Backbone atoms as SQL, in Angstrom:
CREATE TABLE atoms (id INTEGER PRIMARY KEY, chain TEXT, resi INTEGER, resn TEXT, atom TEXT, x REAL, y REAL, z REAL);
INSERT INTO atoms VALUES
  (1, 'A', 1, 'UNK', 'N', 0.843, -1.175, 0.000),
  (2, 'A', 1, 'UNK', 'CA', 0.000, 0.000, 0.000),
  (3, 'A', 1, 'UNK', 'C', 0.889, 1.240, 0.000),
  (4, 'A', 2, 'UNK', 'N', 0.567, 2.174, -0.879),
  (5, 'A', 2, 'UNK', 'CA', 1.354, 3.397, -0.970),
  (6, 'A', 2, 'UNK', 'C', 1.097, 4.276, 0.243),
  (7, 'A', 3, 'UNK', 'N', 2.156, 4.899, 0.731),
  (8, 'A', 3, 'UNK', 'CA', 2.018, 5.797, 1.866),
  (9, 'A', 3, 'UNK', 'C', 1.347, 7.104, 1.463),
  (10, 'A', 4, 'UNK', 'N', 0.854, 7.812, 2.459),
  (11, 'A', 4, 'UNK', 'CA', 0.194, 9.093, 2.216),
  (12, 'A', 4, 'UNK', 'C', 1.148, 10.053, 1.523),
  (13, 'A', 5, 'UNK', 'N', 2.412, 10.065, 1.943),
  (14, 'A', 5, 'UNK', 'CA', 3.388, 10.971, 1.340),
  (15, 'A', 5, 'UNK', 'C', 3.506, 10.727, -0.163),
  (16, 'A', 6, 'UNK', 'N', 3.559, 9.462, -0.565),
  (17, 'A', 6, 'UNK', 'CA', 3.672, 9.139, -1.992),
  (18, 'A', 6, 'UNK', 'C', 2.447, 9.592, -2.769),
  (19, 'A', 7, 'UNK', 'N', 1.270, 9.397, -2.203),
  (20, 'A', 7, 'UNK', 'CA', 0.033, 9.764, -2.885),
  (21, 'A', 7, 'UNK', 'C', -0.065, 11.273, -3.054),
  (22, 'A', 8, 'UNK', 'N', 0.379, 12.028, -2.043),
  (23, 'A', 8, 'UNK', 'CA', 0.249, 13.480, -2.079),
  (24, 'A', 8, 'UNK', 'C', 1.433, 14.157, -2.752),
  (25, 'A', 9, 'UNK', 'N', 2.655, 13.675, -2.540),
  (26, 'A', 9, 'UNK', 'CA', 3.825, 14.391, -3.041),
  (27, 'A', 9, 'UNK', 'C', 3.891, 14.415, -4.559),
  (28, 'A', 10, 'UNK', 'N', 3.538, 13.341, -5.225),
  (29, 'A', 10, 'UNK', 'CA', 3.563, 13.331, -6.686),
  (30, 'A', 10, 'UNK', 'C', 2.583, 14.342, -7.273),
  (31, 'A', 11, 'UNK', 'N', 1.317, 14.342, -6.846),
  (32, 'A', 11, 'UNK', 'CA', 0.394, 15.353, -7.361),
  (33, 'A', 11, 'UNK', 'C', 0.813, 16.779, -7.020),
  (34, 'A', 12, 'UNK', 'N', 1.382, 17.001, -5.838),
  (35, 'A', 12, 'UNK', 'CA', 1.822, 18.354, -5.492),
  (36, 'A', 12, 'UNK', 'C', 2.926, 18.817, -6.426),
  (37, 'A', 13, 'UNK', 'N', 3.825, 17.911, -6.780),
  (38, 'A', 13, 'UNK', 'CA', 4.866, 18.250, -7.751),
  (39, 'A', 13, 'UNK', 'C', 4.263, 18.592, -9.100),
  (40, 'A', 14, 'UNK', 'N', 3.243, 17.853, -9.492),
  (41, 'A', 14, 'UNK', 'CA', 2.583, 18.121, -10.766),
  (42, 'A', 14, 'UNK', 'C', 1.829, 19.445, -10.729),
  (43, 'A', 15, 'UNK', 'N', 1.208, 19.770, -9.592),
  (44, 'A', 15, 'UNK', 'CA', 0.522, 21.059, -9.460),
  (45, 'A', 15, 'UNK', 'C', 1.536, 22.187, -9.558),
  (46, 'A', 16, 'UNK', 'N', 2.702, 22.004, -8.956),
  (47, 'A', 16, 'UNK', 'CA', 3.762, 23.009, -9.055),
  (48, 'A', 16, 'UNK', 'C', 4.165, 23.216, -10.513),
  (49, 'A', 17, 'UNK', 'N', 4.311, 22.123, -11.260),
  (50, 'A', 17, 'UNK', 'CA', 4.628, 22.232, -12.691),
  (51, 'A', 17, 'UNK', 'C', 3.515, 22.964, -13.430),
  (52, 'A', 18, 'UNK', 'N', 2.277, 22.647, -13.086),
  (53, 'A', 18, 'UNK', 'CA', 1.126, 23.278, -13.717),
  (54, 'A', 18, 'UNK', 'C', 1.157, 24.784, -13.501),
  (55, 'A', 19, 'UNK', 'N', 1.431, 25.208, -12.280),
  (56, 'A', 19, 'UNK', 'CA', 1.475, 26.636, -11.968),
  (57, 'A', 19, 'UNK', 'C', 2.632, 27.340, -12.670),
  (58, 'A', 20, 'UNK', 'N', 3.702, 26.602, -12.944),
  (59, 'A', 20, 'UNK', 'CA', 4.843, 27.177, -13.654),
  (60, 'A', 20, 'UNK', 'C', 4.672, 27.142, -15.166),
  (61, 'A', 21, 'UNK', 'N', 3.580, 26.566, -15.635),
  (62, 'A', 21, 'UNK', 'CA', 3.333, 26.500, -17.071),
  (63, 'A', 21, 'UNK', 'C', 4.051, 25.359, -17.762),
  (64, 'A', 22, 'UNK', 'N', 4.612, 24.439, -16.980),
  (65, 'A', 22, 'UNK', 'CA', 5.309, 23.288, -17.549),
  (66, 'A', 22, 'UNK', 'C', 4.305, 22.221, -17.965),
  (67, 'A', 23, 'UNK', 'N', 4.792, 21.256, -18.715),
  (68, 'A', 23, 'UNK', 'CA', 3.941, 20.130, -19.085),
  (69, 'A', 23, 'UNK', 'C', 3.636, 19.311, -17.836),
  (70, 'A', 24, 'UNK', 'N', 2.457, 18.755, -17.787),
  (71, 'A', 24, 'UNK', 'CA', 2.069, 17.909, -16.657),
  (72, 'A', 24, 'UNK', 'C', 1.535, 16.587, -17.186),
  (73, 'A', 25, 'UNK', 'N', 1.515, 15.606, -16.306),
  (74, 'A', 25, 'UNK', 'CA', 0.963, 14.318, -16.710),
  (75, 'A', 25, 'UNK', 'C', -0.536, 14.455, -16.914),
  (76, 'A', 26, 'UNK', 'N', -1.107, 13.579, -17.710),
  (77, 'A', 26, 'UNK', 'CA', -2.527, 13.662, -18.034),
  (78, 'A', 26, 'UNK', 'C', -3.434, 13.346, -16.859),
  (79, 'A', 27, 'UNK', 'N', -3.065, 12.385, -16.068),
  (80, 'A', 27, 'UNK', 'CA', -3.956, 11.961, -14.990),
  (81, 'A', 27, 'UNK', 'C', -3.192, 11.882, -13.680),
  (82, 'A', 28, 'UNK', 'N', -3.662, 12.593, -12.696),
  (83, 'A', 28, 'UNK', 'CA', -3.082, 12.535, -11.363),
  (84, 'A', 28, 'UNK', 'C', -3.879, 11.547, -10.522),
  (85, 'A', 29, 'UNK', 'N', -3.217, 10.791, -9.645),
  (86, 'A', 29, 'UNK', 'CA', -3.952, 9.826, -8.816),
  (87, 'A', 29, 'UNK', 'C', -5.094, 10.462, -8.034),
  (88, 'A', 30, 'UNK', 'N', -4.877, 11.646, -7.482),
  (89, 'A', 30, 'UNK', 'CA', -5.934, 12.282, -6.696),
  (90, 'A', 30, 'UNK', 'C', -7.104, 12.678, -7.584),
  (91, 'A', 31, 'UNK', 'N', -6.828, 13.151, -8.805),
  (92, 'A', 31, 'UNK', 'CA', -7.943, 13.538, -9.674),
  (93, 'A', 31, 'UNK', 'C', -8.793, 12.327, -10.026),
  (94, 'A', 32, 'UNK', 'N', -8.177, 11.161, -10.132),
  (95, 'A', 32, 'UNK', 'CA', -8.959, 9.942, -10.364),
  (96, 'A', 32, 'UNK', 'C', -9.900, 9.682, -9.191),
  (97, 'A', 33, 'UNK', 'N', -9.403, 9.903, -7.973),
  (98, 'A', 33, 'UNK', 'CA', -10.247, 9.709, -6.791),
  (99, 'A', 33, 'UNK', 'C', -11.427, 10.670, -6.800),
  (100, 'A', 34, 'UNK', 'N', -11.194, 11.912, -7.195),
  (101, 'A', 34, 'UNK', 'CA', -12.274, 12.896, -7.262),
  (102, 'A', 34, 'UNK', 'C', -13.310, 12.452, -8.283),
  (103, 'A', 35, 'UNK', 'N', -12.857, 12.036, -9.467),
  (104, 'A', 35, 'UNK', 'CA', -13.783, 11.604, -10.512),
  (105, 'A', 35, 'UNK', 'C', -14.590, 10.392, -10.078),
  (106, 'A', 36, 'UNK', 'N', -13.973, 9.479, -9.338),
  (107, 'A', 36, 'UNK', 'CA', -14.687, 8.281, -8.885),
  (108, 'A', 36, 'UNK', 'C', -15.813, 8.607, -7.915),
  (109, 'A', 37, 'UNK', 'N', -15.694, 9.721, -7.209),
  (110, 'A', 37, 'UNK', 'CA', -16.636, 10.039, -6.135),
  (111, 'A', 37, 'UNK', 'C', -17.644, 11.122, -6.496),
  (112, 'A', 38, 'UNK', 'N', -17.740, 11.489, -7.741),
  (113, 'A', 38, 'UNK', 'CA', -18.699, 12.546, -8.084),
  (114, 'A', 38, 'UNK', 'C', -19.753, 12.024, -9.064),
  (115, 'A', 39, 'UNK', 'N', -20.824, 12.791, -9.174),
  (116, 'A', 39, 'UNK', 'CA', -21.943, 12.401, -10.039),
  (117, 'A', 39, 'UNK', 'C', -21.531, 12.434, -11.508),
  (118, 'A', 40, 'UNK', 'N', -22.334, 11.803, -12.340),
  (119, 'A', 40, 'UNK', 'CA', -22.069, 11.823, -13.779),
  (120, 'A', 40, 'UNK', 'C', -22.088, 13.254, -14.318),
  (121, 'A', 41, 'UNK', 'N', -22.978, 14.083, -13.777),
  (122, 'A', 41, 'UNK', 'CA', -23.033, 15.479, -14.214),
  (123, 'A', 41, 'UNK', 'C', -21.717, 16.184, -13.900),
  (124, 'A', 42, 'UNK', 'N', -21.236, 16.045, -12.673),
  (125, 'A', 42, 'UNK', 'CA', -19.963, 16.690, -12.312),
  (126, 'A', 42, 'UNK', 'C', -18.808, 16.129, -13.127),
  (127, 'A', 43, 'UNK', 'N', -18.817, 14.830, -13.376),
  (128, 'A', 43, 'UNK', 'CA', -17.769, 14.250, -14.226),
  (129, 'A', 43, 'UNK', 'C', -17.771, 14.919, -15.588),
  (130, 'A', 44, 'UNK', 'N', -18.962, 15.126, -16.149),
  (131, 'A', 44, 'UNK', 'CA', -19.067, 15.777, -17.463),
  (132, 'A', 44, 'UNK', 'C', -18.565, 17.213, -17.396),
  (133, 'A', 45, 'UNK', 'N', -18.936, 17.927, -16.335),
  (134, 'A', 45, 'UNK', 'CA', -18.474, 19.313, -16.172),
  (135, 'A', 45, 'UNK', 'C', -16.958, 19.342, -16.050),
  (136, 'A', 46, 'UNK', 'N', -16.404, 18.531, -15.169),
  (137, 'A', 46, 'UNK', 'CA', -14.961, 18.541, -14.940),
  (138, 'A', 46, 'UNK', 'C', -14.198, 18.131, -16.198),
  (139, 'A', 47, 'UNK', 'N', -14.715, 17.148, -16.913),
  (140, 'A', 47, 'UNK', 'CA', -14.066, 16.743, -18.168),
  (141, 'A', 47, 'UNK', 'C', -14.070, 17.901, -19.162),
  (142, 'A', 48, 'UNK', 'N', -15.154, 18.659, -19.203),
  (143, 'A', 48, 'UNK', 'CA', -15.228, 19.807, -20.113),
  (144, 'A', 48, 'UNK', 'C', -14.270, 20.912, -19.675),
  (145, 'A', 49, 'UNK', 'N', -14.141, 21.127, -18.374),
  (146, 'A', 49, 'UNK', 'CA', -13.211, 22.143, -17.877),
  (147, 'A', 49, 'UNK', 'C', -11.779, 21.814, -18.272),
  (148, 'A', 50, 'UNK', 'N', -11.450, 20.532, -18.269),
  (149, 'A', 50, 'UNK', 'CA', -10.099, 20.117, -18.648),
  (150, 'A', 50, 'UNK', 'C', -9.795, 20.401, -20.115),
  (151, 'A', 51, 'UNK', 'N', -10.820, 20.644, -20.921),
  (152, 'A', 51, 'UNK', 'CA', -10.631, 20.950, -22.343),
  (153, 'A', 51, 'UNK', 'C', -10.410, 22.439, -22.603),
  (154, 'A', 52, 'UNK', 'N', -10.647, 23.287, -21.601),
  (155, 'A', 52, 'UNK', 'CA', -10.454, 24.724, -21.793),
  (156, 'A', 52, 'UNK', 'C', -8.951, 24.994, -21.792),
  (157, 'A', 53, 'UNK', 'N', -8.412, 25.530, -22.875),
  (158, 'A', 53, 'UNK', 'CA', -6.960, 25.753, -22.946),
  (159, 'A', 53, 'UNK', 'C', -6.471, 26.760, -21.904),
  (160, 'A', 54, 'UNK', 'N', -5.225, 26.575, -21.475),
  (161, 'A', 54, 'UNK', 'CA', -4.594, 27.545, -20.573),
  (162, 'A', 54, 'UNK', 'C', -4.656, 28.920, -21.216),
  (163, 'A', 55, 'UNK', 'N', -4.934, 29.923, -20.422),
  (164, 'A', 55, 'UNK', 'CA', -4.997, 31.286, -20.929),
  (165, 'A', 55, 'UNK', 'C', -6.309, 31.624, -21.604),
  (166, 'A', 56, 'UNK', 'N', -7.260, 30.693, -21.580),
  (167, 'A', 56, 'UNK', 'CA', -8.575, 30.911, -22.188),
  (168, 'A', 56, 'UNK', 'C', -9.645, 30.816, -21.110),
  (169, 'A', 57, 'UNK', 'N', -10.822, 31.322, -21.427),
  (170, 'A', 57, 'UNK', 'CA', -11.955, 31.217, -20.512),
  (171, 'A', 57, 'UNK', 'C', -13.187, 30.758, -21.274),
  (172, 'A', 58, 'UNK', 'N', -14.164, 30.325, -20.520),
  (173, 'A', 58, 'UNK', 'CA', -15.451, 29.919, -21.078),
  (174, 'A', 58, 'UNK', 'C', -16.512, 30.265, -20.043),
  (175, 'A', 59, 'UNK', 'N', -17.691, 30.591, -20.497),
  (176, 'A', 59, 'UNK', 'CA', -18.767, 30.936, -19.563),
  (177, 'A', 59, 'UNK', 'C', -19.392, 29.674, -18.970),
  (178, 'A', 60, 'UNK', 'N', -20.042, 29.856, -17.819),
  (179, 'A', 60, 'UNK', 'CA', -20.772, 28.748, -17.204),
  (180, 'A', 60, 'UNK', 'C', -21.815, 28.220, -18.187),
  (181, 'A', 61, 'UNK', 'N', -22.504, 29.134, -18.872),
  (182, 'A', 61, 'UNK', 'CA', -23.512, 28.733, -19.860),
  (183, 'A', 61, 'UNK', 'C', -22.866, 27.987, -21.021),
  (184, 'A', 62, 'UNK', 'N', -21.671, 28.410, -21.423),
  (185, 'A', 62, 'UNK', 'CA', -20.955, 27.732, -22.503),
  (186, 'A', 62, 'UNK', 'C', -20.595, 26.309, -22.134),
  (187, 'A', 63, 'UNK', 'N', -20.125, 26.122, -20.908),
  (188, 'A', 63, 'UNK', 'CA', -19.801, 24.773, -20.433),
  (189, 'A', 63, 'UNK', 'C', -21.070, 23.929, -20.394),
  (190, 'A', 64, 'UNK', 'N', -22.155, 24.505, -19.881),
  (191, 'A', 64, 'UNK', 'CA', -23.428, 23.778, -19.808),
  (192, 'A', 64, 'UNK', 'C', -23.876, 23.336, -21.196),
  (193, 'A', 65, 'UNK', 'N', -23.775, 24.228, -22.167),
  (194, 'A', 65, 'UNK', 'CA', -24.177, 23.894, -23.540),
  (195, 'A', 65, 'UNK', 'C', -23.302, 22.788, -24.110),
  (196, 'A', 66, 'UNK', 'N', -22.003, 22.850, -23.836),
  (197, 'A', 66, 'UNK', 'CA', -21.082, 21.856, -24.393),
  (198, 'A', 66, 'UNK', 'C', -21.294, 20.459, -23.829),
  (199, 'A', 67, 'UNK', 'N', -21.847, 20.366, -22.634),
  (200, 'A', 67, 'UNK', 'CA', -22.119, 19.028, -22.082),
  (201, 'A', 67, 'UNK', 'C', -23.552, 18.594, -22.368),
  (202, 'A', 68, 'UNK', 'N', -24.244, 19.360, -23.202),
  (203, 'A', 68, 'UNK', 'CA', -25.598, 18.990, -23.605),
  (204, 'A', 68, 'UNK', 'C', -26.683, 19.367, -22.618),
  (205, 'A', 69, 'UNK', 'N', -26.378, 20.272, -21.696),
  (206, 'A', 69, 'UNK', 'CA', -27.346, 20.711, -20.688),
  (207, 'A', 69, 'UNK', 'C', -27.395, 22.243, -20.663),
  (208, 'A', 70, 'UNK', 'N', -27.857, 22.875, -21.742),
  (209, 'A', 70, 'UNK', 'CA', -27.745, 24.329, -21.892),
  (210, 'A', 70, 'UNK', 'C', -28.415, 25.172, -20.816),
  (211, 'A', 71, 'UNK', 'N', -29.386, 24.634, -20.118),
  (212, 'A', 71, 'UNK', 'CA', -30.040, 25.424, -19.068),
  (213, 'A', 71, 'UNK', 'C', -29.435, 25.164, -17.684),
  (214, 'A', 72, 'UNK', 'N', -28.422, 24.340, -17.608),
  (215, 'A', 72, 'UNK', 'CA', -27.851, 23.931, -16.321),
  (216, 'A', 72, 'UNK', 'C', -26.631, 24.760, -15.915),
  (217, 'A', 73, 'UNK', 'N', -26.583, 26.019, -16.331),
  (218, 'A', 73, 'UNK', 'CA', -25.403, 26.837, -16.026),
  (219, 'A', 73, 'UNK', 'C', -25.218, 27.055, -14.524),
  (220, 'A', 74, 'UNK', 'N', -26.313, 27.117, -13.773),
  (221, 'A', 74, 'UNK', 'CA', -26.173, 27.251, -12.314),
  (222, 'A', 74, 'UNK', 'C', -25.610, 25.971, -11.702),
  (223, 'A', 75, 'UNK', 'N', -26.011, 24.840, -12.230),
  (224, 'A', 75, 'UNK', 'CA', -25.470, 23.566, -11.751),
  (225, 'A', 75, 'UNK', 'C', -23.989, 23.451, -12.102),
  (226, 'A', 76, 'UNK', 'N', -23.591, 24.006, -13.248),
  (227, 'A', 76, 'UNK', 'CA', -22.168, 24.048, -13.608),
  (228, 'A', 76, 'UNK', 'C', -21.420, 24.881, -12.572),
  (229, 'A', 77, 'UNK', 'N', -21.990, 26.025, -12.197),
  (230, 'A', 77, 'UNK', 'CA', -21.363, 26.873, -11.177),
  (231, 'A', 77, 'UNK', 'C', -21.248, 26.131, -9.846),
  (232, 'A', 78, 'UNK', 'N', -22.276, 25.362, -9.491),
  (233, 'A', 78, 'UNK', 'CA', -22.226, 24.584, -8.250),
  (234, 'A', 78, 'UNK', 'C', -21.152, 23.508, -8.327),
  (235, 'A', 79, 'UNK', 'N', -21.020, 22.867, -9.478),
  (236, 'A', 79, 'UNK', 'CA', -19.975, 21.854, -9.654),
  (237, 'A', 79, 'UNK', 'C', -18.598, 22.491, -9.507),
  (238, 'A', 80, 'UNK', 'N', -18.441, 23.683, -10.067),
  (239, 'A', 80, 'UNK', 'CA', -17.166, 24.400, -9.917),
  (240, 'A', 80, 'UNK', 'C', -16.911, 24.709, -8.444),
  (241, 'A', 81, 'UNK', 'N', -17.943, 25.120, -7.738),
  (242, 'A', 81, 'UNK', 'CA', -17.801, 25.426, -6.321),
  (243, 'A', 81, 'UNK', 'C', -17.450, 24.216, -5.477),
  (244, 'A', 82, 'UNK', 'N', -17.846, 23.041, -5.920),
  (245, 'A', 82, 'UNK', 'CA', -17.567, 21.803, -5.189),
  (246, 'A', 82, 'UNK', 'C', -16.225, 21.185, -5.573),
  (247, 'A', 83, 'UNK', 'N', -15.557, 21.753, -6.553),
  (248, 'A', 83, 'UNK', 'CA', -14.299, 21.220, -7.059),
  (249, 'A', 83, 'UNK', 'C', -13.197, 21.381, -6.015),
  (250, 'A', 84, 'UNK', 'N', -12.670, 20.276, -5.528),
  (251, 'A', 84, 'UNK', 'CA', -11.604, 20.325, -4.522),
  (252, 'A', 84, 'UNK', 'C', -10.213, 20.386, -5.141),
  (253, 'A', 85, 'UNK', 'N', -10.138, 20.274, -6.446),
  (254, 'A', 85, 'UNK', 'CA', -8.854, 20.365, -7.160),
  (255, 'A', 85, 'UNK', 'C', -8.907, 21.530, -8.141),
  (256, 'A', 86, 'UNK', 'N', -9.163, 22.705, -7.607),
  (257, 'A', 86, 'UNK', 'CA', -9.501, 23.841, -8.466),
  (258, 'A', 86, 'UNK', 'C', -8.386, 24.326, -9.377),
  (259, 'A', 87, 'UNK', 'N', -7.157, 23.964, -9.158),
  (260, 'A', 87, 'UNK', 'CA', -6.105, 24.324, -10.106),
  (261, 'A', 87, 'UNK', 'C', -5.927, 23.208, -11.130),
  (262, 'A', 88, 'UNK', 'N', -6.033, 21.970, -10.679),
  (263, 'A', 88, 'UNK', 'CA', -5.882, 20.822, -11.578),
  (264, 'A', 88, 'UNK', 'C', -7.088, 20.705, -12.507),
  (265, 'A', 89, 'UNK', 'N', -8.276, 20.803, -11.945),
  (266, 'A', 89, 'UNK', 'CA', -9.510, 20.866, -12.733),
  (267, 'A', 89, 'UNK', 'C', -9.856, 22.351, -12.765),
  (268, 'A', 90, 'UNK', 'N', -9.541, 23.021, -13.865),
  (269, 'A', 90, 'UNK', 'CA', -9.439, 24.490, -13.891),
  (270, 'A', 90, 'UNK', 'C', -10.750, 25.269, -13.881),
  (271, 'A', 91, 'UNK', 'N', -11.437, 25.240, -12.739),
  (272, 'A', 91, 'UNK', 'CA', -12.682, 26.007, -12.645),
  (273, 'A', 91, 'UNK', 'C', -12.423, 27.510, -12.677),
  (274, 'A', 92, 'UNK', 'N', -11.172, 27.926, -12.452),
  (275, 'A', 92, 'UNK', 'CA', -10.866, 29.356, -12.532),
  (276, 'A', 92, 'UNK', 'C', -11.006, 29.891, -13.957),
  (277, 'A', 93, 'UNK', 'N', -11.060, 29.007, -14.938),
  (278, 'A', 93, 'UNK', 'CA', -11.214, 29.426, -16.339),
  (279, 'A', 93, 'UNK', 'C', -12.672, 29.648, -16.733),
  (280, 'A', 94, 'UNK', 'N', -13.585, 29.441, -15.794),
  (281, 'A', 94, 'UNK', 'CA', -15.009, 29.606, -16.085),
  (282, 'A', 94, 'UNK', 'C', -15.467, 30.946, -15.515),
  (283, 'A', 95, 'UNK', 'N', -16.117, 31.733, -16.372),
  (284, 'A', 95, 'UNK', 'CA', -16.528, 33.091, -16.009),
  (285, 'A', 95, 'UNK', 'C', -18.006, 33.294, -16.336),
  (286, 'A', 96, 'UNK', 'N', -18.534, 34.426, -15.924),
  (287, 'A', 96, 'UNK', 'CA', -19.931, 34.762, -16.221),
  (288, 'A', 96, 'UNK', 'C', -20.091, 35.046, -17.712),
  (289, 'A', 97, 'UNK', 'N', -21.305, 34.925, -18.208),
  (290, 'A', 97, 'UNK', 'CA', -21.587, 35.160, -19.631),
  (291, 'A', 97, 'UNK', 'C', -21.244, 36.575, -20.072),
  (292, 'A', 98, 'UNK', 'N', -21.289, 37.527, -19.139),
  (293, 'A', 98, 'UNK', 'CA', -20.965, 38.910, -19.494),
  (294, 'A', 98, 'UNK', 'C', -19.468, 39.201, -19.417),
  (295, 'A', 99, 'UNK', 'N', -18.666, 38.163, -19.171),
  (296, 'A', 99, 'UNK', 'CA', -17.213, 38.309, -19.157),
  (297, 'A', 99, 'UNK', 'C', -16.616, 38.658, -17.809),
  (298, 'A', 100, 'UNK', 'N', -17.441, 38.808, -16.793),
  (299, 'A', 100, 'UNK', 'CA', -16.914, 39.140, -15.469),
  (300, 'A', 100, 'UNK', 'C', -16.574, 37.881, -14.689),
  (301, 'A', 101, 'UNK', 'N', -15.713, 38.053, -13.699),
  (302, 'A', 101, 'UNK', 'CA', -15.349, 36.938, -12.837),
  (303, 'A', 101, 'UNK', 'C', -16.432, 36.747, -11.792),
  (304, 'A', 102, 'UNK', 'N', -16.809, 35.510, -11.588),
  (305, 'A', 102, 'UNK', 'CA', -17.809, 35.160, -10.581),
  (306, 'A', 102, 'UNK', 'C', -17.298, 33.946, -9.818),
  (307, 'A', 103, 'UNK', 'N', -17.514, 33.956, -8.528),
  (308, 'A', 103, 'UNK', 'CA', -17.252, 32.825, -7.663),
  (309, 'A', 103, 'UNK', 'C', -15.965, 32.062, -7.877),
  (310, 'A', 104, 'UNK', 'N', -15.215, 31.904, -6.808),
  (311, 'A', 104, 'UNK', 'CA', -14.032, 31.055, -6.808),
  (312, 'A', 104, 'UNK', 'C', -13.695, 30.788, -5.350),
  (313, 'A', 105, 'UNK', 'N', -13.509, 29.536, -5.009),
  (314, 'A', 105, 'UNK', 'CA', -13.257, 29.159, -3.625),
  (315, 'A', 105, 'UNK', 'C', -12.076, 29.879, -3.003),
  (316, 'A', 106, 'UNK', 'N', -11.066, 30.164, -3.799),
  (317, 'A', 106, 'UNK', 'CA', -9.885, 30.859, -3.300),
  (318, 'A', 106, 'UNK', 'C', -10.031, 32.366, -3.302),
  (319, 'A', 107, 'UNK', 'N', -11.162, 32.857, -3.777),
  (320, 'A', 107, 'UNK', 'CA', -11.390, 34.295, -3.876),
  (321, 'A', 107, 'UNK', 'C', -11.167, 34.791, -5.296),
  (322, 'A', 108, 'UNK', 'N', -11.878, 35.840, -5.647),
  (323, 'A', 108, 'UNK', 'CA', -11.797, 36.364, -7.015),
  (324, 'A', 108, 'UNK', 'C', -10.420, 36.924, -7.342),
  (325, 'A', 109, 'UNK', 'N', -9.694, 37.433, -6.334),
  (326, 'A', 109, 'UNK', 'CA', -8.351, 37.943, -6.604),
  (327, 'A', 109, 'UNK', 'C', -7.419, 36.814, -7.037),
  (328, 'A', 110, 'UNK', 'N', -7.553, 35.641, -6.427),
  (329, 'A', 110, 'UNK', 'CA', -6.742, 34.482, -6.825),
  (330, 'A', 110, 'UNK', 'C', -7.149, 34.017, -8.218),
  (331, 'A', 111, 'UNK', 'N', -8.440, 33.985, -8.496),
  (332, 'A', 111, 'UNK', 'CA', -8.930, 33.594, -9.822),
  (333, 'A', 111, 'UNK', 'C', -8.323, 34.511, -10.880),
  (334, 'A', 112, 'UNK', 'N', -8.346, 35.816, -10.619),
  (335, 'A', 112, 'UNK', 'CA', -7.786, 36.795, -11.555),
  (336, 'A', 112, 'UNK', 'C', -6.294, 36.552, -11.761),
  (337, 'A', 113, 'UNK', 'N', -5.569, 36.306, -10.684),
  (338, 'A', 113, 'UNK', 'CA', -4.123, 36.078, -10.783),
  (339, 'A', 113, 'UNK', 'C', -3.814, 34.800, -11.563),
  (340, 'A', 114, 'UNK', 'N', -4.581, 33.741, -11.337),
  (341, 'A', 114, 'UNK', 'CA', -4.372, 32.500, -12.092),
  (342, 'A', 114, 'UNK', 'C', -4.597, 32.731, -13.583),
  (343, 'A', 115, 'UNK', 'N', -5.658, 33.448, -13.924),
  (344, 'A', 115, 'UNK', 'CA', -5.944, 33.733, -15.335),
  (345, 'A', 115, 'UNK', 'C', -4.852, 34.600, -15.952),
  (346, 'A', 116, 'UNK', 'N', -4.389, 35.601, -15.226),
  (347, 'A', 116, 'UNK', 'CA', -3.310, 36.459, -15.723),
  (348, 'A', 116, 'UNK', 'C', -2.028, 35.665, -15.914),
  (349, 'A', 117, 'UNK', 'N', -1.707, 34.800, -14.948),
  (350, 'A', 117, 'UNK', 'CA', -0.503, 33.985, -15.028),
  (351, 'A', 117, 'UNK', 'C', -0.558, 33.071, -16.250),
  (352, 'A', 118, 'UNK', 'N', -1.682, 32.402, -16.443),
  (353, 'A', 118, 'UNK', 'CA', -1.810, 31.503, -17.593),
  (354, 'A', 118, 'UNK', 'C', -1.742, 32.271, -18.901),
  (355, 'A', 119, 'UNK', 'N', -2.344, 33.430, -18.938),
  (356, 'A', 119, 'UNK', 'CA', -2.330, 34.238, -20.153),
  (357, 'A', 119, 'UNK', 'C', -0.911, 34.684, -20.487),
  (358, 'A', 120, 'UNK', 'N', -0.151, 35.093, -19.475),
  (359, 'A', 120, 'UNK', 'CA', 1.223, 35.535, -19.732),
  (360, 'A', 120, 'UNK', 'C', 2.108, 34.358, -20.129),
  (361, 'A', 121, 'UNK', 'N', 1.875, 33.180, -19.544),
  (362, 'A', 121, 'UNK', 'CA', 2.637, 31.991, -19.927),
  (363, 'A', 121, 'UNK', 'C', 2.318, 31.592, -21.361),
  (364, 'A', 122, 'UNK', 'N', 1.053, 31.719, -21.741),
  (365, 'A', 122, 'UNK', 'CA', 0.631, 31.407, -23.107),
  (366, 'A', 122, 'UNK', 'C', 1.316, 32.357, -24.084),
  (367, 'A', 123, 'UNK', 'N', 1.363, 33.642, -23.752),
  (368, 'A', 123, 'UNK', 'CA', 2.004, 34.640, -24.612),
  (369, 'A', 123, 'UNK', 'C', 3.497, 34.384, -24.726),
  (370, 'A', 124, 'UNK', 'N', 4.133, 34.002, -23.618),
  (371, 'A', 124, 'UNK', 'CA', 5.572, 33.750, -23.618),
  (372, 'A', 124, 'UNK', 'C', 5.934, 32.546, -24.476),
  (373, 'A', 125, 'UNK', 'N', 5.037, 31.561, -24.556),
  (374, 'A', 125, 'UNK', 'CA', 5.315, 30.357, -25.350),
  (375, 'A', 125, 'UNK', 'C', 5.084, 30.576, -26.836),
  (376, 'A', 126, 'UNK', 'N', 4.290, 31.584, -27.191),
  (377, 'A', 126, 'UNK', 'CA', 3.983, 31.836, -28.613),
  (378, 'A', 126, 'UNK', 'C', 4.997, 32.723, -29.254);
């Protein structure tokens, strides 16, 4: 049985790479645990969030439409609010339909900083 340190240290290293704009592995052990324990709706939302490119945003309504539930934008927002891996499953990339920042567990200032960081990393790579 893997120790707690092994289970946590590998994903933390990957999150550090993610924040630095480096390449990361496709699947983290902890993210698999999150996916195993959530509803099919949340799985669909989280899978869609993983498709939003770094430095880009999408509206809650846009995510809802892409998963085939166009009127479920509030449920998408609730799924984002329940996301315990908010940097790995990038709910910070989801914004209001009018382009403003709405809701983020870490606070809107952190959401803004994450979006700015990703945008600058995207620009630096191009």
